[in-house]
C-alpha positions as CSV (number, residue, x, y, z in Angstrom):
1,M,-17.8,-37.1,0.9
2,T,-14.0,-36.8,0.8
3,E,-13.7,-36.5,4.6
4,Q,-15.6,-37.6,7.6
5,F,-16.1,-35.5,10.7
6,S,-18.1,-36.1,13.9
7,R,-20.8,-33.9,15.4
8,R,-18.3,-32.9,18.0
9,D,-16.0,-31.7,15.3
10,F,-18.9,-29.8,13.6
11,L,-20.0,-28.1,16.8
12,S,-16.5,-27.1,17.8
13,T,-16.1,-25.2,14.5
14,S,-17.4,-21.9,15.8
15,S,-16.6,-19.3,13.2
16,Q,-18.5,-18.8,10.0
17,V,-15.3,-19.0,7.9
18,G,-14.4,-22.2,9.7
19,L,-17.7,-23.7,9.0
20,A,-17.5,-22.8,5.3
21,A,-14.0,-24.3,5.2
22,V,-15.2,-27.6,6.7
23,F,-18.0,-27.9,4.2
24,A,-15.8,-26.9,1.3
25,G,-13.5,-29.8,2.2
26,A,-16.1,-32.3,3.1
27,V,-18.7,-31.9,0.3
28,P,-18.1,-32.1,-3.4
29,T,-18.0,-28.7,-5.1
30,V,-21.3,-29.1,-6.8
31,L,-23.1,-29.3,-3.5
32,V,-21.5,-26.2,-2.3
33,G,-23.0,-24.7,-5.4
34,S,-21.1,-23.6,-8.5
35,G,-23.8,-21.1,-9.0
36,A,-23.2,-19.5,-5.6
37,S,-21.0,-16.9,-7.2
38,P,-19.7,-16.2,-10.7
39,D,-16.4,-17.9,-9.9
40,G,-18.0,-20.9,-8.1
41,K,-16.5,-19.9,-4.7
42,P,-18.5,-18.8,-1.7
43,A,-18.1,-15.1,-0.9
44,V,-17.1,-15.9,2.7
45,L,-14.0,-17.7,1.2
46,G,-13.1,-14.9,-1.1
47,G,-15.5,-15.5,-4.0
48,T,-17.4,-12.8,-5.8
49,P,-20.6,-11.9,-3.9
50,M,-23.8,-12.5,-5.8
51,N,-25.3,-9.3,-4.5
52,K,-23.1,-6.2,-5.1
53,A,-25.7,-3.6,-4.1
54,S,-26.0,-2.5,-0.5
55,Y,-28.9,-3.6,1.6
56,S,-31.3,-1.1,3.1
57,G,-30.9,-0.3,6.8
58,W,-33.7,-0.6,9.3
59,P,-35.7,1.4,10.3
60,I,-36.3,3.3,7.1
61,L,-37.0,7.0,7.4
62,Q,-40.0,8.1,5.4
63,G,-39.5,11.9,5.5
64,D,-41.9,13.3,8.0
65,E,-40.5,11.9,11.2
66,E,-38.2,14.9,11.9
67,K,-40.9,17.4,11.0
68,N,-43.4,15.8,13.3
69,I,-41.0,15.5,16.2
70,L,-39.9,19.1,15.9
71,E,-43.5,20.2,15.8
72,I,-44.4,18.7,19.2
73,L,-40.9,19.6,20.6
74,R,-41.4,23.3,20.0
75,A,-45.0,23.3,21.0
76,G,-44.1,21.8,24.4
77,Q,-47.0,19.3,24.2
78,W,-44.9,16.2,25.0
79,F,-47.6,14.4,27.0
80,R,-50.8,13.1,25.4
81,G,-52.9,14.5,28.3
82,Y,-56.6,14.1,28.4
83,Q,-57.6,16.4,25.5
84,N,-57.9,13.6,22.9
85,Q,-55.8,15.6,20.5
86,G,-52.2,15.7,19.4
87,M,-49.9,13.1,17.8
88,V,-51.1,10.1,19.9
89,A,-54.8,10.8,19.4
90,E,-54.3,11.4,15.7
91,F,-52.3,8.1,15.3
92,E,-55.0,6.2,17.2
93,K,-57.6,7.5,14.7
94,E,-55.4,6.7,11.7
95,F,-54.3,3.3,12.8
96,A,-57.9,2.3,13.6
97,T,-59.1,3.6,10.2
98,A,-56.3,1.8,8.3
99,N,-57.3,-1.5,9.9
100,G,-61.0,-1.1,9.7
101,A,-61.5,-1.0,13.5
102,N,-63.8,1.2,15.6
103,A,-61.3,2.1,18.3
104,C,-57.6,2.2,19.1
105,V,-55.8,2.7,22.3
106,A,-52.1,3.5,21.8
107,T,-49.7,2.2,24.5
108,S,-46.1,2.4,25.5
109,N,-45.3,-1.0,24.1
110,G,-46.8,-4.3,23.0
111,T,-46.5,-5.9,26.4
112,G,-48.4,-3.0,27.9
113,A,-51.1,-3.5,25.2
114,L,-51.5,-7.2,26.3
115,I,-51.4,-6.4,30.0
116,A,-54.0,-3.6,29.8
117,T,-56.3,-5.7,27.6
118,L,-56.3,-8.6,30.0
119,A,-56.8,-6.2,32.9
120,A,-59.8,-4.8,31.1
121,L,-61.3,-8.3,31.0
122,D,-60.7,-8.6,34.8
123,I,-58.5,-11.7,34.3
124,G,-56.8,-12.6,37.6
125,P,-55.9,-15.3,40.1
126,G,-57.7,-18.6,39.4
127,D,-58.3,-17.7,35.7
128,E,-56.8,-19.6,32.8
129,V,-55.8,-18.3,29.4
130,V,-55.4,-20.7,26.5
131,T,-52.4,-19.7,24.4
132,T,-49.3,-20.9,22.6
133,P,-45.9,-22.1,23.7
134,W,-44.3,-20.7,20.5
135,T,-44.2,-17.0,21.0
136,F,-42.2,-14.1,22.4
137,I,-42.2,-14.3,26.2
138,A,-44.3,-11.1,26.5
139,T,-47.4,-13.1,25.7
140,I,-46.9,-15.4,28.7
141,N,-45.6,-12.5,30.9
142,S,-48.8,-10.6,30.3
143,I,-50.9,-13.5,31.7
144,I,-48.6,-14.1,34.6
145,A,-48.6,-10.4,35.5
146,H,-52.3,-10.9,36.5
147,F,-51.5,-14.1,38.4
148,A,-53.5,-16.1,35.9
149,L,-52.5,-19.4,34.5
150,P,-51.2,-19.7,30.9
151,V,-52.5,-23.0,29.3
152,P,-50.4,-23.8,26.3
153,I,-51.7,-26.0,23.4
154,D,-49.6,-27.3,20.6
155,V,-48.8,-25.5,17.3
156,D,-49.7,-27.0,13.9
157,L,-46.6,-28.6,12.4
158,E,-47.3,-27.2,8.9
159,T,-48.0,-23.6,9.8
160,F,-46.3,-23.2,13.2
161,Q,-49.5,-21.3,14.2
162,L,-51.5,-22.3,17.3
163,D,-53.7,-25.3,16.5
164,G,-57.3,-24.1,17.0
165,K,-58.6,-27.6,16.8
166,L,-57.1,-28.2,20.2
167,A,-58.5,-25.1,21.9
168,D,-61.9,-26.5,23.0
169,A,-60.4,-29.5,24.8
170,A,-58.1,-27.2,26.7
171,C,-60.9,-25.1,28.1
172,N,-62.6,-25.7,31.5
173,E,-64.8,-23.7,33.9
174,N,-61.7,-21.5,34.7
175,T,-61.0,-20.5,31.1
176,R,-61.6,-16.8,30.6
177,C,-59.8,-16.1,27.4
178,L,-58.3,-17.5,24.2
179,L,-55.0,-15.8,23.2
180,P,-53.8,-16.9,19.7
181,V,-50.6,-15.4,18.4
182,H,-50.0,-14.6,14.8
183,I,-46.4,-15.7,15.1
184,G,-44.0,-14.4,12.4
185,G,-46.9,-12.3,11.1
186,A,-48.7,-15.3,9.5
187,P,-52.4,-15.7,10.4
188,A,-53.6,-18.2,12.9
189,N,-56.8,-19.9,12.0
190,M,-59.2,-17.4,13.5
191,D,-62.3,-19.3,12.4
192,E,-61.5,-22.0,14.9
193,F,-60.8,-19.7,17.8
194,I,-63.8,-17.5,17.2
195,A,-66.0,-20.6,17.1
196,V,-64.6,-21.9,20.4
197,G,-65.0,-18.4,21.9
198,K,-68.7,-18.3,21.0
199,K,-69.3,-21.8,22.2
200,R,-67.7,-21.2,25.5
201,N,-68.8,-17.6,25.9
202,I,-65.2,-16.5,26.4
203,R,-63.2,-13.6,24.9
204,V,-60.7,-14.0,22.0
205,I,-57.7,-11.7,22.1
206,E,-55.3,-11.6,19.2
207,D,-51.6,-11.2,19.9
208,A,-50.9,-9.4,16.6
209,C,-47.6,-7.8,17.8
210,Q,-45.8,-9.3,14.7
211,A,-48.7,-9.2,12.3
212,H,-49.3,-5.6,11.1
213,F,-51.6,-5.6,8.1
214,G,-51.7,-9.3,7.7
215,Q,-55.2,-10.6,6.8
216,W,-57.6,-13.4,7.6
217,R,-60.3,-13.9,4.9
218,G,-59.8,-10.3,3.8
219,K,-60.0,-8.7,7.3
220,K,-57.0,-7.2,9.0
221,L,-55.4,-9.3,11.8
222,G,-56.1,-7.8,15.2
223,T,-59.7,-6.9,14.2
224,L,-61.3,-10.4,14.2
225,G,-61.4,-11.2,17.9
226,D,-62.6,-9.0,20.8
227,A,-59.4,-7.1,20.6
228,G,-56.0,-7.2,18.9
229,C,-52.6,-6.2,20.4
230,F,-49.7,-4.7,18.5
231,S,-46.1,-3.8,19.1
232,F,-44.2,-1.0,17.4
233,Q,-40.8,-2.0,18.8
234,V,-38.0,-1.1,16.3
235,S,-37.8,-4.5,14.7
236,K,-41.5,-4.5,13.8
237,N,-42.9,-3.8,10.4
238,L,-44.4,-0.6,11.7
239,P,-41.6,0.7,14.0
240,S,-41.3,3.6,16.5
241,G,-38.5,2.3,18.7
242,E,-41.0,1.4,21.4
243,G,-44.7,1.5,21.3
244,G,-47.9,-0.5,21.1
245,A,-51.6,-0.4,20.5
246,V,-54.9,-2.2,21.0
247,L,-57.6,-2.4,18.3
248,T,-61.2,-3.3,19.1
249,N,-64.7,-2.8,17.7
250,D,-66.2,-2.7,21.2
251,E,-66.3,0.9,22.3
252,D,-67.0,0.0,25.9
253,L,-64.1,-2.4,26.0
254,A,-61.9,0.3,24.5
255,E,-62.9,2.6,27.3
256,R,-61.9,0.0,29.9
257,I,-58.6,-0.7,28.2
258,Y,-58.0,3.1,28.2
259,R,-58.6,3.2,31.9
260,C,-56.4,0.2,32.6
261,H,-53.5,1.7,30.6
262,N,-54.0,5.2,32.2
263,N,-54.1,4.7,36.0
264,C,-57.9,4.4,36.1
265,T,-58.7,7.6,34.2
266,G,-60.8,7.1,31.1
267,R,-60.9,8.7,27.7
268,R,-64.4,10.0,28.3
269,T,-63.3,11.6,31.6
270,K,-63.0,15.4,31.6
271,A,-59.4,16.6,32.1
272,L,-58.2,16.2,35.7
273,D,-61.8,16.2,37.2
274,G,-60.7,13.6,39.8
275,S,-63.0,10.9,38.4
276,Y,-61.5,7.4,38.4
277,G,-62.9,4.1,37.3
278,M,-62.1,1.3,39.7
279,V,-60.1,-1.1,37.4
280,R,-56.7,-2.8,37.7
281,A,-54.7,-0.1,36.2
282,F,-51.1,0.8,35.1
283,N,-49.3,3.5,33.3
284,F,-48.8,2.3,29.7
285,R,-49.5,5.6,27.9
286,M,-47.8,6.3,24.6
287,A,-45.8,9.5,24.5
288,E,-46.1,12.1,21.7
289,F,-42.7,11.4,20.3
290,P,-43.2,7.8,19.2
291,A,-46.6,8.7,17.9
292,A,-44.9,11.4,15.7
293,V,-42.7,8.7,14.2
294,L,-45.6,6.3,13.8
295,R,-47.7,8.8,11.9
296,A,-44.9,9.2,9.4
297,Q,-44.3,5.5,9.1
298,L,-48.0,4.6,8.8
299,K,-48.3,6.4,5.5
300,H,-46.0,3.9,3.8
301,V,-46.5,0.6,5.7
302,E,-49.2,-0.9,3.5
303,K,-46.9,-0.3,0.4
304,F,-44.2,-2.3,2.2
305,A,-46.7,-4.9,3.3
306,A,-47.5,-5.6,-0.4
307,I,-43.8,-5.9,-1.2
308,R,-43.3,-8.3,1.7
309,E,-46.3,-10.4,0.5
310,A,-45.0,-10.7,-3.0
311,N,-41.4,-11.5,-1.9
312,G,-42.5,-13.9,0.8
313,R,-44.7,-15.9,-1.5
314,Y,-42.0,-16.0,-4.2
315,L,-39.3,-17.1,-1.7
316,N,-41.6,-19.9,-0.4
317,K,-42.2,-21.1,-4.0
318,L,-38.4,-21.3,-4.6
319,L,-37.7,-23.0,-1.3
320,A,-40.4,-25.6,-1.9
321,D,-38.4,-26.8,-4.9
322,V,-35.4,-27.7,-2.7
323,P,-35.5,-31.3,-1.6
324,G,-35.9,-31.7,2.2
325,V,-37.0,-28.1,2.7
326,Y,-40.6,-27.4,3.7
327,P,-41.5,-23.7,4.0
328,A,-44.1,-22.9,6.7
329,K,-47.6,-23.2,5.2
330,I,-50.0,-20.3,5.3
331,E,-53.6,-21.3,6.1
332,E,-56.0,-21.1,3.2
333,G,-57.9,-18.4,5.0
334,G,-54.8,-16.4,5.4
335,T,-55.4,-13.8,2.6
336,M,-52.1,-12.1,3.5
337,S,-49.2,-12.7,5.9
338,A,-47.3,-9.8,7.5
339,W,-44.0,-11.6,6.9
340,H,-42.4,-10.2,10.0
341,L,-38.6,-10.1,9.6
């Protein structure tokens, strides 16, 4: 190195240009990378950019969003109601079919999906939920919302996914649920969690909010446990601005989740007949407008998932050749990662 600088000097260099200048002066040119641009100079310092094409914006319009929105706007059917028809009901059918699940309940967001699902399991004060410390805060908030106790276990150092080998030891007589998170869209080891769930006779709920169309042993994430929760917030691989959903193969559980997200009124209840099921309930209904966007987006999401899978595997392969860089490992059972973001 031609210069020495302290960590304090490094941290005080706040701008990107300033950081690049520090490295340009402190490290031989070959380490900066003569291949970084045609003229060997980083683009941030005035060199020629490697990529001259513009990047795609996000979200990407697929063509039918506007048509779908105008259809419900003009029809005046802005609320999903109890008729089990319209954009939300159609999206629920399409999303369940695309993932190979029996039932889907669309919600206003991913947090609502988690809260409604835990409510349907009657999880409350004194109960414990084994989950991960490495997640978006909504996972923990959904447990605390029911005055239950989140019990975090560690993540695997190679995959960053929750370590299922630690799950059984974290359970006790108060444990009601296992809540693994497919963080970053990569699959957690569902074999381990399902085995503990069966041994302990407790439910397994997948937080698949970042894991649209990822797969574990050929099955879509969110369909392996008792239920799987998804988010359609604008950064997600399947976006609608805000939105969420729960997938399950248990029709009775789906009905309870529906009641919990719809102020006690069930899907099987006739319209406005005054019949309410006594459950811990909220209003997390999805509106027709986000469902209109989702139906347009859903037609293309698996195509994008295949592109992400190819690009992600290729990038990991390249990064693995860089000394000192260790890309996050994907479990052997992980047939496909969602490669969120």
